[in-house]
N, CA, C and O atoms as a DFTB+ gen file, in Angstrom:
336 C
 N C O
     1  1      39.355      -0.637      21.959
     2  2      38.467      -0.367      20.838
     3  2      39.191       0.594      19.901
     4  3      39.696       1.630      20.335
     5  1      39.238       0.258      18.656
     6  2      39.913       1.130      17.701
     7  2      38.959       2.206      17.181
     8  3      37.758       2.161      17.446
     9  1      39.494       3.153      16.452
    10  2      38.704       4.297      15.976
    11  2      37.605       3.874      15.010
    12  3      36.510       4.434      15.033
    13  1      37.890       2.886      14.159
    14  2      36.889       2.443      13.179
    15  2      35.674       1.837      13.871
    16  3      34.538       2.088      13.470
    17  1      35.913       1.041      14.909
    18  2      34.799       0.430      15.641
    19  2      33.991       1.499      16.369
    20  3      32.767       1.400      16.451
    21  1      34.663       2.514      16.896
    22  2      33.966       3.602      17.576
    23  2      33.103       4.402      16.623
    24  3      31.987       4.789      16.968
    25  1      33.611       4.654      15.424
    26  2      32.833       5.385      14.423
    27  2      31.631       4.575      13.961
    28  3      30.551       5.122      13.739
    29  1      31.827       3.255      13.817
    30  2      30.715       2.405      13.396
    31  2      29.615       2.406      14.457
    32  3      28.430       2.460      14.128
    33  1      30.008       2.347      15.725
    34  2      29.017       2.365      16.801
    35  2      28.286       3.705      16.833
    36  3      27.074       3.733      17.043
    37  1      28.996       4.812      16.630
    38  2      28.355       6.121      16.593
    39  2      27.377       6.228      15.430
    40  3      26.310       6.827      15.566
    41  1      27.738       5.646      14.283
    42  2      26.855       5.686      13.119
    43  2      25.571       4.906      13.388
    44  3      24.496       5.302      12.936
    45  1      25.678       3.802      14.122
    46  2      24.498       3.005      14.429
    47  2      23.572       3.728      15.403
    48  3      22.363       3.492      15.404
    49  1      24.131       4.602      16.228
    50  2      23.333       5.297      17.229
    51  2      23.007       6.737      16.829
    52  3      22.594       7.536      17.669
    53  1      23.188       7.058      15.580
    54  2      22.871       8.417      15.147
    55  2      21.359       8.627      15.164
    56  3      20.582       7.673      15.125
    57  1      20.969       9.869      15.221
    58  2      19.549      10.205      15.249
    59  2      18.835       9.706      13.998
    60  3      17.714       9.204      14.078
    61  1      19.477       9.843      12.858
    62  2      18.862       9.390      11.602
    63  2      18.656       7.878      11.607
    64  3      17.621       7.389      11.152
    65  1      19.639       7.135      12.120
    66  2      19.516       5.676      12.158
    67  2      18.400       5.249      13.108
    68  3      17.624       4.344      12.801
    69  1      18.328       5.905      14.256
    70  2      17.270       5.580      15.220
    71  2      15.908       5.931      14.635
    72  3      14.956       5.164      14.779
    73  1      15.808       7.086      13.974
    74  2      14.547       7.498      13.353
    75  2      14.111       6.484      12.300
    76  3      12.944       6.094      12.254
    77  1      15.049       6.057      11.454
    78  2      14.715       5.072      10.421
    79  2      14.241       3.758      11.037
    80  3      13.288       3.148      10.552
    81  1      14.908       3.325      12.104
    82  2      14.510       2.080      12.765
    83  2      13.110       2.207      13.358
    84  3      12.312       1.273      13.274
    85  1      12.812       3.361      13.957
    86  2      11.483       3.562      14.541
    87  2      10.398       3.640      13.478
    88  3       9.284       3.161      13.694
    89  1      10.706       4.233      12.340
    90  2       9.729       4.291      11.247
    91  2       9.429       2.887      10.749
    92  3       8.273       2.554      10.487
    93  1      10.464       2.058      10.616
    94  2      10.239       0.672      10.180
    95  2       9.401      -0.089      11.201
    96  3       8.505      -0.846      10.828
    97  1       9.685       0.109      12.485
    98  2       8.900      -0.548      13.529
    99  2       7.447      -0.080      13.489
   100  3       6.525      -0.886      13.622
   101  1       7.249       1.219      13.306
   102  2       5.888       1.751      13.238
   103  2       5.131       1.142      12.067
   104  3       3.964       0.773      12.196
   105  1       5.801       1.039      10.925
   106  2       5.162       0.438       9.755
   107  2       4.757      -1.003      10.025
   108  3       3.672      -1.432       9.632
   109  1       5.630      -1.749      10.697
   110  2       5.297      -3.151      10.961
   111  2       4.147      -3.262      11.965
   112  3       3.314      -4.160      11.845
   113  1       4.088      -2.367      12.947
   114  2       2.992      -2.388      13.916
   115  2       1.674      -2.041      13.234
   116  3       0.661      -2.702      13.461
   117  1       1.688      -1.005      12.399
   118  2       0.470      -0.605      11.688
   119  2      -0.002      -1.730      10.776
   120  3      -1.195      -2.026      10.719
   121  1       0.931      -2.358      10.061
   122  2       0.561      -3.468       9.183
   123  2      -0.056      -4.608       9.990
   124  3      -1.055      -5.194       9.573
   125  1       0.534      -4.923      11.141
   126  2      -0.005      -5.999      11.979
   127  2      -1.409      -5.659      12.475
   128  3      -2.273      -6.534      12.533
   129  1      -1.642      -4.399      12.832
   130  2      -2.977      -3.998      13.281
   131  2      -3.999      -4.078      12.155
   132  3      -5.141      -4.481      12.375
   133  1      -3.589      -3.694      10.954
   134  2      -4.497      -3.796       9.806
   135  2      -4.845      -5.251       9.540
   136  3      -6.009      -5.581       9.313
   137  1      -3.847      -6.119       9.568
   138  2      -4.102      -7.544       9.357
   139  2      -4.992      -8.108      10.460
   140  3      -5.869      -8.932      10.201
   141  1      -4.761      -7.661      11.681
   142  2      -5.575      -8.148      12.794
   143  2      -7.029      -7.709      12.631
   144  3      -7.947      -8.469      12.936
   145  1      -7.235      -6.496      12.155
   146  2      -8.600      -6.006      11.956
   147  2      -9.291      -6.743      10.816
   148  3     -10.504      -6.950      10.846
   149  1      -8.516      -7.136       9.815
   150  2      -9.110      -7.842       8.678
   151  2      -9.492      -9.270       9.033
   152  3     -10.439      -9.820       8.471
   153  1      -8.767      -9.865       9.952
   154  2      -8.996     -11.271      10.311
   155  2      -9.114     -11.406      11.831
   156  3      -8.213     -11.947      12.472
   157  1     -10.203     -10.926      12.409
   158  2     -10.330     -11.009      13.867
   159  2     -10.418     -12.459      14.334
   160  3     -11.127     -13.272      13.742
   161  1      -9.698     -12.766      15.386
   162  2      -9.689     -14.131      15.917
   163  2     -10.688     -14.309      17.048
   164  3     -11.060     -15.435      17.381
   165  1     -11.114     -13.228      17.627
   166  2     -12.021     -13.299      18.759
   167  2     -13.328     -12.618      18.363
   168  3     -13.600     -11.492      18.778
   169  1     -14.118     -13.293      17.574
   170  2     -15.343     -12.715      17.012
   171  2     -16.287     -12.139      18.066
   172  3     -16.870     -11.084      17.817
   173  1     -16.473     -12.771      19.236
   174  2     -17.388     -12.180      20.220
   175  2     -16.963     -10.786      20.688
   176  3     -17.815      -9.982      21.068
   177  1     -15.684     -10.493      20.666
   178  2     -15.220      -9.166      21.087
   179  2     -15.624      -8.091      20.089
   180  3     -15.744      -6.922      20.455
   181  1     -15.834      -8.470      18.834
   182  2     -16.203      -7.524      17.786
   183  2     -17.716      -7.476      17.551
   184  3     -18.213      -6.581      16.867
   185  1     -18.434      -8.426      18.111
   186  2     -19.887      -8.486      17.914
   187  2     -20.577      -7.475      18.824
   188  3     -20.148      -7.275      19.961
   189  1     -21.638      -6.838      18.339
   190  2     -22.380      -5.899      19.196
   191  2     -22.932      -6.616      20.424
   192  3     -23.310      -7.786      20.364
   193  1     -22.969      -5.897      21.524
   194  2     -23.487      -6.470      22.762
   195  2     -24.990      -6.675      22.639
   196  3     -25.643      -6.061      21.796
   197  1     -25.522      -7.528      23.471
   198  2     -26.966      -7.755      23.454
   199  2     -27.679      -6.473      23.851
   200  3     -27.181      -5.710      24.679
   201  1     -28.814      -6.242      23.277
   202  2     -29.567      -5.028      23.564
   203  2     -29.132      -3.845      22.723
   204  3     -29.482      -2.707      23.032
   205  1     -28.370      -4.094      21.658
   206  2     -27.977      -3.012      20.761
   207  2     -26.794      -2.198      21.235
   208  3     -26.536      -1.120      20.700
   209  1     -26.070      -2.688      22.226
   210  2     -24.908      -1.947      22.719
   211  2     -23.699      -2.094      21.806
   212  3     -23.735      -2.812      20.807
   213  1     -22.654      -1.412      22.165
   214  2     -21.424      -1.467      21.379
   215  2     -20.661      -2.749      21.689
   216  3     -20.884      -3.394      22.714
   217  1     -19.764      -3.098      20.788
   218  2     -18.934      -4.281      21.006
   219  2     -17.883      -3.977      22.074
   220  3     -17.665      -2.821      22.435
   221  1     -17.246      -5.018      22.566
   222  2     -16.201      -4.870      23.570
   223  2     -15.047      -4.034      23.022
   224  3     -14.481      -3.212      23.743
   225  1     -14.698      -4.236      21.767
   226  2     -13.605      -3.482      21.161
   227  2     -13.961      -1.996      21.088
   228  3     -13.137      -1.147      21.428
   229  1     -15.167      -1.677      20.652
   230  2     -15.591      -0.272      20.591
   231  2     -15.570       0.358      21.984
   232  3     -15.122       1.492      22.152
   233  1     -16.052      -0.378      22.973
   234  2     -16.048       0.120      24.344
   235  2     -14.625       0.397      24.816
   236  3     -14.351       1.443      25.404
   237  1     -13.726      -0.543      24.556
   238  2     -12.339      -0.390      24.989
   239  2     -11.679       0.822      24.340
   240  3     -10.998       1.596      25.012
   241  1     -11.881       0.987      23.032
   242  2     -11.270       2.112      22.316
   243  2     -11.826       3.436      22.821
   244  3     -11.069       4.378      23.054
   245  1     -13.133       3.516      22.992
   246  2     -13.745       4.770      23.477
   247  2     -13.253       5.121      24.879
   248  3     -12.944       6.280      25.159
   249  1     -13.182       4.131      25.753
   250  2     -12.735       4.398      27.119
   251  2     -11.255       4.761      27.157
   252  3     -10.848       5.610      27.951
   253  1     -10.444       4.126      26.307
   254  2      -9.021       4.471      26.248
   255  2      -8.837       5.903      25.761
   256  3      -8.007       6.640      26.293
   257  1      -9.610       6.302      24.748
   258  2      -9.531       7.678      24.248
   259  2      -9.985       8.672      25.310
   260  3      -9.393       9.742      25.451
   261  1     -11.025       8.329      26.053
   262  2     -11.505       9.223      27.111
   263  2     -10.447       9.384      28.198
   264  3     -10.215      10.491      28.684
   265  1      -9.812       8.291      28.576
   266  2      -8.770       8.347      29.593
   267  2      -7.581       9.173      29.112
   268  3      -7.041       9.983      29.865
   269  1      -7.176       8.973      27.865
   270  2      -6.046       9.733      27.331
   271  2      -6.371      11.217      27.232
   272  3      -5.507      12.056      27.486
   273  1      -7.600      11.552      26.868
   274  2      -7.958      12.972      26.780
   275  2      -7.972      13.610      28.162
   276  3      -7.584      14.769      28.309
   277  1      -8.414      12.872      29.176
   278  2      -8.384      13.410      30.540
   279  2      -6.951      13.580      31.024
   280  3      -6.625      14.570      31.678
   281  1      -6.096      12.612      30.702
   282  2      -4.694      12.698      31.111
   283  2      -3.988      13.843      30.404
   284  3      -3.096      14.463      30.983
   285  1      -4.365      14.136      29.170
   286  2      -3.698      15.213      28.435
   287  2      -3.982      16.572      29.058
   288  3      -3.185      17.498      28.908
   289  1      -5.100      16.703      29.750
   290  2      -5.405      17.972      30.409
   291  2      -4.458      18.245      31.568
   292  3      -4.305      19.390      31.993
   293  1      -3.822      17.195      32.080
   294  2      -2.893      17.345      33.193
   295  2      -1.486      17.689      32.730
   296  3      -0.643      18.053      33.550
   297  1      -1.214      17.583      31.433
   298  2       0.117      17.879      30.919
   299  2       0.361      19.380      30.917
   300  3      -0.536      20.157      30.590
   301  1       1.564      19.789      31.278
   302  2       1.853      21.222      31.275
   303  2       1.755      21.847      29.885
   304  3       1.396      23.017      29.756
   305  1       2.070      21.080      28.854
   306  2       2.032      21.632      27.499
   307  2       0.603      21.744      26.978
   308  3       0.341      22.507      26.048
   309  1      -0.320      20.994      27.568
   310  2      -1.700      21.009      27.113
   311  2      -1.899      20.264      25.817
   312  3      -2.955      20.373      25.193
   313  1      -0.904      19.511      25.401
   314  2      -0.986      18.778      24.145
   315  2      -1.807      17.520      24.326
   316  3      -1.634      16.794      25.305
   317  1      -2.696      17.261      23.391
   318  2      -3.525      16.055      23.462
   319  2      -2.856      14.883      22.770
   320  3      -3.413      13.786      22.736
   321  1      -1.678      15.096      22.220
   322  2      -1.000      14.048      21.467
   323  2       0.296      13.659      22.158
   324  3       0.839      14.418      22.961
   325  1       0.781      12.472      21.837
   326  2       2.056      11.967      22.366
   327  2       2.081      11.989      23.891
   328  3       2.955      12.596      24.509
   329  1       1.114      11.320      24.470
   330  2       1.011      11.313      25.921
   331  2       2.090      10.491      26.584
   332  3       2.569      10.832      27.666
   333  1       2.471       9.413      25.936
   334  2       3.376       8.502      26.621
   335  2       4.681       8.405      25.911
   336  3       5.570       7.677      26.351
């Protein structure tokens, strides 16, 4: 491997390059979630449950948040964010 190829590989693995790639990935994930919310394909999952209950999606989100908040209490830093 010559020096130019080694420098090119280091440039691709720099912190700034990785950060930029992750920001682009995050943007694409957020965009996909927004599009998914605008055009739900599984209407029964978004419909309120019989008897005035919450929809399956609302239930899932609330339970996931509850689980993450309980797990954050076990972290040594006590941070409620960036659990995984």
